[in-house]
C-alpha positions as CSV (number, residue, x, y, z in Angstrom):
1,X,-3.8,3.4,-18.9
2,X,-5.4,0.8,-16.6
3,X,-6.8,-2.5,-16.8
4,X,-10.2,-3.5,-15.6
5,X,-10.8,-5.0,-12.2
6,X,-12.5,-8.0,-10.9
7,X,-14.6,-8.0,-7.8
8,X,-18.1,-8.4,-6.2
9,X,-20.6,-6.2,-4.2
10,X,-19.7,-6.1,-0.8
11,X,-21.6,-6.4,2.6
12,X,-20.0,-5.5,6.0
13,X,-18.9,-7.6,8.9
14,X,-17.4,-5.4,11.8
15,X,-15.8,-7.9,14.0
16,X,-16.0,-11.8,13.7
17,X,-17.0,-13.7,16.6
18,X,-14.2,-16.1,16.2
19,X,-12.2,-14.0,18.6
20,X,-13.5,-12.8,21.9
21,X,-13.3,-9.0,22.7
22,X,-10.6,-9.6,25.2
23,X,-8.5,-11.4,22.5
24,X,-8.9,-8.6,19.9
25,X,-7.9,-6.0,22.5
26,X,-4.9,-8.1,23.6
27,X,-3.4,-9.5,20.3
28,X,-5.2,-7.9,17.3
29,X,-4.4,-9.9,14.2
30,X,-2.3,-12.4,16.2
31,X,-3.5,-15.6,17.6
32,X,-1.8,-15.4,21.2
33,X,1.1,-14.1,23.3
34,X,3.8,-15.9,24.9
35,X,7.0,-15.4,27.2
36,X,9.5,-17.6,25.3
37,X,12.4,-18.9,27.5
38,X,10.4,-18.2,30.9
39,X,12.0,-14.7,31.6
40,X,11.9,-13.6,35.2
41,X,9.5,-10.6,34.3
42,X,6.3,-11.3,32.4
43,X,5.6,-9.6,29.2
44,X,2.4,-8.2,27.8
45,X,0.8,-7.1,24.8
46,X,-1.9,-4.4,24.3
47,X,-3.6,-3.8,21.1
48,X,-5.5,-0.4,20.5
49,X,-8.2,-1.1,18.0
50,X,-8.9,2.6,17.3
51,X,-5.2,3.2,16.3
52,X,-4.6,-0.2,15.1
53,X,-1.5,-0.1,17.3
54,X,0.4,-2.6,19.3
55,X,2.3,-1.8,22.6
56,X,4.6,-4.8,23.7
57,X,6.4,-5.0,26.9
58,X,9.1,-7.7,27.2
59,X,12.0,-8.7,29.5
60,X,14.5,-11.6,29.0
61,X,18.2,-12.1,29.3
62,X,19.0,-12.3,25.4
63,X,18.1,-13.7,22.2
64,X,21.5,-15.4,21.3
65,X,23.7,-18.5,21.2
66,X,21.5,-21.5,21.9
67,X,18.6,-20.1,23.7
68,X,16.3,-17.0,24.0
69,X,14.3,-15.0,26.3
70,X,11.6,-12.6,25.1
71,X,8.1,-11.6,24.7
72,X,6.3,-12.8,21.6
73,X,2.9,-12.0,20.1
74,X,2.4,-14.7,17.2
75,X,0.2,-16.2,14.7
76,X,0.7,-19.8,13.1
77,X,1.2,-19.5,9.4
78,X,2.3,-21.5,6.3
79,X,3.7,-20.6,3.0
80,X,5.2,-17.3,1.8
81,X,4.3,-14.0,3.6
82,X,5.7,-10.4,4.1
83,X,5.8,-8.9,7.5
84,X,6.1,-5.1,7.9
85,X,5.6,-2.5,10.5
86,X,6.7,0.9,11.8
87,X,8.1,0.6,15.4
88,X,10.2,2.4,18.1
89,X,11.2,1.9,21.7
90,X,9.3,3.8,24.4
91,X,11.8,5.5,26.7
92,X,15.5,5.7,27.1
93,X,16.0,2.1,28.3
94,X,18.6,0.5,30.3
95,X,20.6,-1.9,27.7
96,X,22.1,-0.9,24.4
97,X,21.3,-4.3,23.2
98,X,17.6,-4.4,24.0
99,X,15.7,-5.3,20.8
100,X,12.4,-5.4,19.0
101,X,11.4,-6.8,15.6
102,X,9.8,-9.5,13.5
103,X,10.3,-13.1,14.3
104,X,9.6,-16.3,12.2
105,X,10.2,-19.3,14.6
106,X,9.7,-23.1,14.0
107,X,8.4,-23.5,17.7
108,X,8.0,-21.7,20.9
109,X,11.0,-23.6,22.6
110,X,13.6,-21.3,23.9
111,X,16.3,-23.2,21.6
112,X,14.1,-23.2,18.4
113,X,15.4,-22.3,15.0
114,X,14.3,-18.9,13.8
115,X,15.0,-15.9,11.6
116,X,14.2,-12.4,12.7
117,X,14.9,-8.8,12.1
118,X,16.2,-7.3,15.3
119,X,16.5,-3.6,16.0
120,X,18.8,-2.9,19.0
121,X,18.5,-0.1,21.4
122,X,21.8,1.3,20.1
123,X,20.6,1.2,16.5
124,X,22.3,-2.0,15.4
125,X,20.0,-3.9,13.1
126,X,20.6,-7.4,12.0
127,X,19.0,-10.5,10.3
128,X,19.4,-13.0,13.1
129,X,19.0,-16.7,12.6
130,X,19.5,-20.1,14.2
131,X,19.5,-22.7,11.6
132,X,18.7,-25.8,13.7
133,X,17.2,-26.5,17.3
134,X,19.9,-25.8,19.9
135,X,22.2,-24.3,17.2
136,X,24.3,-21.3,17.4
137,X,22.7,-17.8,16.6
138,X,24.1,-16.1,13.5
139,X,23.5,-12.6,12.1
140,X,23.7,-10.5,8.9
141,X,24.1,-6.8,9.9
142,X,22.3,-4.1,8.1
143,X,24.0,-0.9,6.9
144,X,21.1,1.0,8.2
145,X,21.2,2.1,11.7
146,X,18.0,2.6,13.9
147,X,15.5,2.0,11.3
148,X,11.7,2.6,12.1
149,X,10.3,0.6,9.1
150,X,10.9,-2.9,9.6
151,X,10.1,-5.8,7.0
152,X,10.9,-9.5,7.0
153,X,9.8,-11.7,4.1
154,X,9.8,-15.4,3.6
155,X,10.1,-16.8,0.3
156,X,10.3,-20.8,0.7
157,X,13.7,-21.2,2.6
158,X,14.8,-17.8,1.7
159,X,14.2,-14.9,4.2
160,X,14.7,-11.2,3.3
161,X,15.2,-8.4,5.8
162,X,14.4,-5.0,4.5
163,X,14.8,-1.8,6.8
164,X,14.5,2.1,6.3
165,X,14.3,5.1,8.3
166,X,11.0,6.9,7.8
167,X,10.9,8.4,4.2
168,X,13.8,6.4,2.8
169,X,13.5,3.5,0.5
170,X,14.4,0.0,1.8
171,X,17.9,-1.5,2.1
172,X,17.7,-5.4,2.0
173,X,19.9,-8.3,3.1
174,X,18.9,-12.0,2.3
175,X,19.5,-15.3,3.9
176,X,19.0,-18.4,2.0
177,X,18.8,-22.2,2.8
178,X,17.4,-22.1,6.3
179,X,14.6,-24.7,6.7
180,X,12.1,-23.7,9.6
181,X,9.3,-26.1,8.3
182,X,6.1,-25.2,6.5
183,X,4.2,-24.2,9.5
184,X,5.9,-21.5,11.8
185,X,5.1,-19.0,14.5
186,X,5.1,-15.5,13.0
187,X,4.9,-12.3,15.0
188,X,6.4,-9.2,16.9
189,X,8.9,-9.4,19.9
190,X,10.5,-7.4,22.6
191,X,13.7,-8.4,24.5
192,X,15.2,-6.2,27.4
193,X,18.7,-7.9,27.3
194,X,18.4,-7.7,31.2
195,X,16.4,-10.1,33.4
196,X,15.8,-7.3,35.9
197,X,14.1,-5.0,33.6
198,X,11.3,-4.7,31.1
199,X,11.4,-2.7,27.9
200,X,8.3,-1.4,25.7
201,X,8.1,-0.7,22.1
202,X,5.2,0.5,20.1
203,X,4.3,-0.9,16.6
204,X,2.1,0.9,13.9
205,X,1.2,0.0,10.3
206,X,1.5,-3.7,11.4
207,X,0.8,-5.8,8.3
208,X,1.0,-9.5,7.3
209,X,0.7,-9.6,3.4
210,X,0.3,-13.1,1.8
211,X,1.2,-12.9,-2.0
212,X,-0.6,-14.9,-4.8
213,X,0.3,-18.4,-5.2
214,X,3.0,-19.3,-7.5
215,X,1.9,-19.6,-11.0
216,X,-1.2,-17.3,-10.8
217,X,-2.3,-15.8,-14.1
218,X,-1.9,-11.9,-13.9
219,X,-5.3,-9.9,-14.6
220,X,-7.0,-13.1,-14.4
221,X,-6.3,-14.5,-10.8
222,X,-6.8,-12.0,-8.0
223,X,-6.3,-11.9,-4.4
224,X,-7.8,-9.8,-1.5
225,X,-7.7,-6.1,-0.9
226,X,-7.1,-3.8,2.0
227,X,-8.9,-0.3,1.7
228,X,-6.5,2.0,3.8
229,X,-6.5,5.6,4.9
230,X,-3.2,7.3,5.5
231,X,-2.5,10.2,7.7
232,X,0.1,12.1,5.5
233,X,1.6,13.9,8.5
234,X,2.6,11.1,10.6
235,X,2.6,8.2,8.3
236,X,0.0,6.0,10.3
237,X,-2.4,4.1,8.1
238,X,-5.5,2.2,9.1
239,X,-7.3,-0.6,7.3
240,X,-10.9,0.5,7.2
241,X,-12.3,-2.4,4.9
242,X,-11.2,-5.8,3.7
243,X,-12.4,-8.0,0.8
244,X,-11.1,-11.3,-0.6
245,X,-11.6,-9.8,-4.0
246,X,-9.9,-7.0,-5.9
247,X,-11.0,-3.6,-5.3
248,X,-9.3,-0.6,-6.7
249,X,-8.5,3.0,-7.1
250,X,-10.4,4.7,-4.2
251,X,-10.9,8.5,-4.5
252,X,-12.4,11.0,-2.1
253,X,-15.7,12.4,-2.7
254,X,-16.2,16.1,-2.0
255,X,-18.3,15.7,1.2
256,X,-15.3,14.1,2.9
257,X,-17.5,11.3,4.0
258,X,-17.5,9.0,1.1
259,X,-15.0,7.2,-1.0
260,X,-15.4,6.0,-4.7
261,X,-13.9,2.7,-6.0
262,X,-14.3,0.3,-8.7
263,X,-14.8,-3.6,-8.7
264,X,-16.0,-6.0,-11.1
265,X,-16.5,-3.3,-13.9
266,X,-18.9,-1.3,-11.6
267,X,-18.5,1.7,-9.2
268,X,-19.0,1.8,-5.5
269,X,-19.7,4.5,-2.9
270,X,-18.1,3.6,0.5
271,X,-19.6,5.3,3.6
272,X,-16.7,6.1,6.0
273,X,-18.9,6.1,8.8
274,X,-20.8,3.0,8.3
275,X,-18.0,1.2,6.7
276,X,-20.5,0.1,4.0
277,X,-20.2,0.3,0.2
278,X,-23.1,0.8,-2.1
279,X,-23.6,0.5,-5.8
280,X,-23.3,4.0,-7.9
281,X,-25.3,3.5,-11.1
282,X,-23.4,4.2,-14.3
283,X,-26.4,2.9,-16.6
284,X,-25.2,0.9,-19.5
285,X,-21.4,1.5,-18.6
286,X,-20.8,-1.9,-16.9
287,X,-17.1,-2.5,-17.8
288,X,-15.6,0.5,-15.9
289,X,-12.0,0.3,-15.2
290,X,-10.0,2.0,-12.4
291,X,-10.0,5.5,-14.2
292,X,-12.7,7.4,-12.5
293,X,-12.3,11.2,-11.7
294,X,-14.5,13.6,-9.9
295,X,-14.9,17.1,-11.2
296,X,-13.4,19.8,-9.0
297,X,-16.9,21.2,-8.1
298,X,-18.0,17.7,-7.2
299,X,-20.9,17.6,-9.4
300,X,-19.7,15.3,-12.2
301,X,-17.9,12.0,-12.6
302,X,-15.8,11.1,-15.7
303,X,-15.1,7.4,-16.1
304,X,-13.3,5.0,-18.6
305,X,-15.5,2.2,-19.9
306,X,-15.3,-0.3,-22.6
307,X,-18.8,-0.3,-24.3
308,X,-20.8,-3.4,-25.2
309,X,-19.7,-4.8,-28.6
310,X,-16.4,-2.8,-28.6
311,X,-13.0,-3.8,-27.4
312,X,-11.4,-0.8,-26.3
313,X,-11.9,1.9,-23.3
314,X,-13.5,5.2,-24.0
315,X,-14.2,8.2,-21.9
316,X,-17.6,9.0,-20.6
317,X,-19.2,11.5,-18.1
318,X,-22.1,10.9,-15.6
319,X,-23.6,13.0,-12.9
320,X,-22.1,12.4,-9.4
321,X,-25.4,11.0,-8.3
322,X,-25.2,8.3,-11.2
323,X,-27.2,7.8,-14.2
324,X,-26.8,7.1,-17.9
325,X,-23.2,8.1,-19.1
326,X,-22.5,10.4,-22.0
327,X,-19.8,9.3,-24.4
328,X,-17.1,11.8,-24.7
329,X,-14.3,10.2,-26.9
330,X,-15.0,8.8,-30.3
331,X,-11.7,6.6,-30.4
332,X,-10.2,4.1,-28.1
333,X,-8.3,2.9,-26.3
334,X,-8.7,6.1,-24.2
335,X,-8.0,6.2,-20.4
336,X,-9.3,9.1,-18.5
337,X,-7.2,10.7,-15.9
338,X,-8.2,14.3,-15.0
339,X,-10.7,17.2,-15.1
340,X,-9.7,20.8,-15.6
341,X,-10.6,22.8,-12.5
342,X,-13.1,25.0,-14.5
343,X,-14.7,21.6,-15.6
344,X,-14.5,22.4,-19.4
345,X,-11.8,19.8,-20.3
346,X,-10.9,16.2,-19.7
347,X,-7.4,14.9,-20.1
348,X,-6.8,11.2,-21.0
349,X,-4.2,8.8,-22.2
350,X,-4.9,7.5,-25.8
351,X,-3.4,5.0,-28.0
352,X,-3.0,6.2,-31.5
353,X,-0.6,4.9,-34.2
354,X,0.7,2.2,-31.8
355,X,1.9,4.9,-29.2
356,X,0.5,6.3,-26.0
357,X,0.3,10.1,-25.7
358,X,-1.9,12.5,-23.6
359,X,-4.8,14.2,-25.1
360,X,-7.4,16.7,-24.0
361,X,-11.0,17.0,-24.9
362,X,-13.9,19.2,-24.2
363,X,-16.0,17.7,-21.3
364,X,-19.1,18.3,-23.6
365,X,-17.5,16.1,-26.4
366,X,-15.8,17.2,-29.5
367,X,-12.4,16.7,-31.3
368,X,-9.4,15.4,-29.2
369,X,-6.2,17.6,-29.0
370,X,-2.8,15.8,-28.7
371,X,-0.5,17.3,-25.9
372,X,2.5,15.0,-26.0
373,X,4.5,13.6,-28.9
374,X,7.4,11.7,-27.3
375,X,8.0,8.1,-28.3
376,X,6.9,5.9,-25.5
377,X,4.4,6.0,-22.9
378,X,3.1,9.1,-21.4
379,X,0.4,8.5,-18.7
380,X,-1.2,9.5,-15.5
381,X,-2.3,13.0,-16.6
382,X,-3.9,15.4,-13.9
383,X,-4.5,19.0,-13.6
384,X,-3.1,21.0,-10.7
385,X,-5.8,22.7,-8.6
386,X,-5.0,26.2,-10.1
387,X,-5.0,24.8,-13.7
388,X,-1.4,26.1,-14.3
389,X,-0.1,22.6,-15.1
390,X,-0.8,19.2,-16.1
391,X,1.1,16.7,-14.2
392,X,1.9,13.2,-15.7
393,X,4.4,10.4,-15.7
394,X,6.5,9.6,-19.0
395,X,9.1,7.0,-19.9
396,X,10.8,9.5,-22.4
397,X,14.0,9.8,-20.2
398,X,14.5,6.1,-20.1
399,X,12.7,5.3,-16.8
400,X,9.2,6.1,-15.7
401,X,9.4,9.6,-14.1
402,X,7.1,12.5,-13.0
403,X,6.8,15.4,-15.3
404,X,4.6,18.6,-15.7
405,X,3.8,20.8,-18.6
406,X,1.5,23.7,-19.5
407,X,-2.1,22.9,-20.3
408,X,-1.5,23.2,-24.0
409,X,1.3,20.8,-23.8
410,X,4.2,23.1,-24.0
411,X,7.3,23.5,-21.8
412,X,7.6,19.9,-20.4
413,X,9.6,19.7,-17.1
414,X,10.9,16.6,-15.6
415,X,10.5,16.6,-11.6
416,X,11.7,13.2,-10.5
417,X,15.0,11.4,-11.6
418,X,16.0,8.6,-9.4
419,X,16.2,4.8,-9.3
420,X,12.5,3.9,-9.0
421,X,9.7,4.1,-11.7
422,X,7.2,6.6,-10.6
423,X,3.6,6.7,-11.7
424,X,0.3,8.7,-11.2
425,X,1.1,11.9,-9.6
426,X,-1.9,13.3,-7.6
427,X,-1.8,16.9,-6.3
428,X,-3.3,17.8,-3.0
429,X,-6.5,20.1,-2.9
430,X,-4.4,22.9,-1.3
431,X,-1.9,22.8,-4.2
432,X,1.3,22.0,-2.0
433,X,1.9,18.5,-2.3
434,X,2.1,15.6,-4.7
435,X,1.8,11.8,-3.9
436,X,2.8,9.2,-6.4
437,X,3.4,5.3,-6.6
438,X,6.9,4.0,-7.1
439,X,7.8,0.6,-8.4
440,X,11.2,-0.9,-8.1
441,X,13.5,-1.4,-11.2
442,X,12.7,-5.2,-11.3
443,X,9.4,-3.9,-12.8
444,X,9.5,-2.7,-16.4
445,X,9.4,1.0,-16.8
446,X,6.3,1.1,-18.7
447,X,4.4,-1.4,-16.7
448,X,2.6,-1.0,-13.5
449,X,1.3,-4.6,-12.5
450,X,-0.6,-5.9,-9.6
451,X,1.1,-7.5,-6.4
452,X,4.4,-5.7,-6.3
453,X,6.5,-4.4,-3.3
454,X,5.8,-0.6,-3.8
455,X,5.9,2.6,-2.2
456,X,3.8,5.7,-2.0
457,X,5.9,8.7,-1.8
458,X,5.4,12.5,-1.4
459,X,7.0,15.6,-2.9
460,X,6.4,19.3,-3.3
461,X,4.6,20.2,-6.4
462,X,7.5,22.1,-7.6
463,X,9.9,19.2,-7.1
464,X,12.5,18.6,-4.6
465,X,13.0,16.1,-1.6
466,X,11.0,12.8,-2.0
467,X,9.9,10.9,1.0
468,X,8.2,7.5,1.3
469,X,5.0,7.6,3.4
470,X,3.8,4.2,2.8
471,X,5.4,0.8,2.1
472,X,3.0,-1.9,0.9
473,X,2.3,-4.8,-1.3
474,X,0.2,-3.5,-4.1
475,X,0.5,-1.8,-7.5
476,X,-2.1,-1.8,-10.1
477,X,-5.2,-0.4,-8.5
478,X,-3.5,0.9,-5.3
479,X,-3.5,4.7,-6.2
480,X,-4.6,5.1,-9.8
481,X,-7.0,8.0,-9.2
482,X,-6.9,11.3,-7.3
483,X,-7.1,10.1,-3.8
484,X,-6.5,13.0,-1.4
485,X,-9.1,13.9,1.2
486,X,-10.5,17.3,0.8
487,X,-8.6,18.7,3.5
488,X,-5.4,17.6,2.2
489,X,-4.5,15.5,5.3
490,X,-5.1,12.0,4.2
491,X,-4.9,9.7,1.1
492,X,-6.8,6.5,0.4
493,X,-5.2,3.6,-1.1
494,X,-5.4,-0.1,-1.7
495,X,-2.9,-2.8,-0.6
496,X,-3.2,-6.4,-1.4
497,X,-3.1,-9.7,0.6
498,X,-4.5,-13.2,0.3
499,X,-5.1,-13.2,4.1
500,X,-8.0,-11.3,5.9
501,X,-8.4,-10.9,9.6
502,X,-11.2,-10.8,12.0
503,X,-10.4,-7.4,13.6
504,X,-11.1,-5.4,10.5
505,X,-14.5,-4.7,8.7
506,X,-14.7,-6.9,5.9
507,X,-16.8,-8.9,3.3
508,X,-18.4,-12.2,4.5
């Protein structure tokens, strides 16, 4: 069950001229780099635009008491934001208390007020802060040792440290009532804790997300979108396109060269080589939401569309090359989610008698068949590539969890049972893995809204250990549709922010 998006047709800008090539190579999304506190050894930042990776070298005696020395790559910002990256030191290092992390600082003076997340060489991790200029540094220690996923969030005068070892969910600590001013310096740092040496750290998945303004109207007010591709094996993700509008639900076409996503009720093909979208005609279907699924043979597309003059979504099919759609369901709301591998069946979520259940229907049309009967929401139904199971998410056990059943609806089996609300299981083309999106308990179990702190997680198709493979600000529209690459090595997804950067291809 999805809600329709709002967006515009895109054109492409590869790199803005507002930064020189040298600046792009050196500082990426940041404005500049600085040695704070004048350490004896100069630091440096190198940005690799192909990998979207930062390597930072820094020296400095320490970051403590009433003054600091370190290397800092920064951007000036106002308001609220979320800073996140994956990071690690390069080499064994000299001092146990060398450190890297995210910094929010009132100025570039060595004794400025600040808040940071500092990961030390010995694994100690803390939310460090200096409340006033020339004040004494304090810290809140994390229970997590040696995290490699590091996040720092500002919410007014509150700062939240969230850290995790790869694959785990965040552990958070919060600091309140520290006023660093509205405009601050935001960025990444490295400190060697020894004036005679320099240390290096490498940073991947570097993201600065700006959430919607306070008081925004959900499903009416939208912020920007990052189209990302994640390497499932190593967890590194690249932003391949940005838009100030809402784009949603990318899935991979069978040629492996094109993505398909929705915006403003229409569908777009995105050429991965050219970084350029183009309209895919769906004829009279101009109010499509983010339920679009390509048949296993790659020849047909099924969509959910609210037809003109009606107020509920229904399921349609159209050739993958586009054209006038054929209506399949007779009754709405009906939200498409999957094809059977043989192309004969479609599975969808339908609201009937004030309850949402999973149904299947012939891809040629006809009578719908009800597959679930549990009270509460069943959603996200998708066939496995071998056709043996339909995977889905259900709130029947109290929270939203991942289930599977036989294609006739029999023998339902719960596969996840943890503290998060899990949605939209997608099975890899090789049939080995499942990815899904996980919302925190602060979100209602039967809701999957925009603009949340969420995870994309991976699990074997039969259940077992669950690992987070992406940490992001997203939610509705992030991964609603099957989004694996044909070779089962990558997934495409959408993250959200109200801030765009010149270093990524983007809409003008």
